[in-house]
N, C-alpha and C positions, 0 to 999 in steps of 0.2 A: 487789754491788748491780746490779739490773736493772730494766728497764721493759718491759712487754709491751703491744703495741698491735695491734688487728685489722689484717690485711693491707689490707682495704678502706679503713680510715682512713688508713693510710700512703699508699695510692694517691691518695686525695683531697688529702692534704697535698702530695704531689709535684706533682699537677696545679695546685694553687693557687700553688705556687712558680713554676712555668713560666708560668702566666697572669699573675702579678703582675710578672714581670720587665720592666723593670730595677728595680722597686721591691721592697720586702720584703713578704711576706704574713705574717700572724700569726693566732694563735688560742689557745684554752685547752684544757687536757687535764683531763678529769674522770675520777675513778676512786677507787681505794682503795689504801691502803698495805698491803703484805703483808710477811711476815717477811723476805724477801730482796729487797724492792724495791717496785714499783708495778705495778698492773694498770689500764690505761686502759679505761674502759667507753664513753667518748664523747669525740669531738673536736669542739670548737665553734669554727668560724671566726669571727673578728671583723674589723672594719675596722681598718686601720692608721691611727690618727689622729695620727701624728707630724706636727707642724705645722712644717715646714721644707722647705728646697729640696733637701736631701740625700736620695738614694734608699737610702742604706745605714743607715737608722735605722728603728726600729719602736716603736710604742706601742700596746699592746692597748687597745681602746676601754674606758675605765673604767666607762661606763654598762652595757655588756654584761657586764663582769666582776662588778659589784655585783649586777646582776639574776640572774646565774647563781649567785652565792653565796647570795642569798635563796632561789632555787629549791631549792638543795641543803640548806638548813637542816632539821635533824631527820632527815636521811638518813645512811646510812653513807658516802656518797660526798662528795668535796670536790674543789676545784680543786687538782690535784697538780702542775700545771706549765703551761707554755705552749710554743708552737712559733713559730718565725719562719724566714724564708729569708734566705740570704746570696747576693745576686746576683753575688758575686765567685767563686762556685763552691766556697768553702771551708766545709765542714760542721763547723766548730769555732768556739768562742767568739772573738769579736773583743776587742780592747782596750776598745772601747766597751761591749760586753756585760759585761765584768768591772767596769768603772767604774760601771755602772748596776745591777748585781746587788745586791739587798738582802735577799733571802729565801733562806736556806740550805735551807729545806724544799721549794722548788720544783725540779722537773726542767725543764731547758732542752733542747728538741729543736730541732736546727738542721738546716736543709735547704739544702745547697749546690747552686746552680743557675747555669748560664752561658747566654749568648745562644743557642747552637746546640744545647743539650740538649733532648731530649724528656723527658717525665715518667718514662720507663723508665730513663733514665741518671742520674737525680738521686740524690745520696748523702744519707742521713739518719743523724745521730748524736745521742746523748743524753748529757747532762752534769748533774752536780750541783755546786753551789758548795762547795768545800772551805775550808780555813783561809785560803788566800791566792790560790787560783786554782780554775779549774774542773777537775773530775775526770770523765773519760769513764766512763759506765756502759753495760752491755750492753743493747742494744735488740733485742727479739725480736718476731716477729709470730705471730699465731695465726689 
């Protein structure tokens, strides 16, 4: 299983993670499902509307999500996943991510960033929800 994302979109995601630090950035991934995985055609940044004092949480703006789903109706594309950053530098799902994951069809792209990193040093990994945990999938750029 793999996901492919344009190099320019990966760069934008890295920059967003660095700029949002110490908070989490987030957004949606639009694309198509292919025989061996997913192809992202567009990355749509959204506001992190998590209403709390913690910086290590995210919530994709549900209004932006619904608007995007309406826009995609009737097309071959759909929301295939989302991305968010981890300001602890770990580009892997947290216990909170696992507890809040509820859609096995979505890809989770996680961007690990720390205070002293530039966007060139940021690590990005992709995951899908398995039976009881996340499974890493191959992330490639084009």
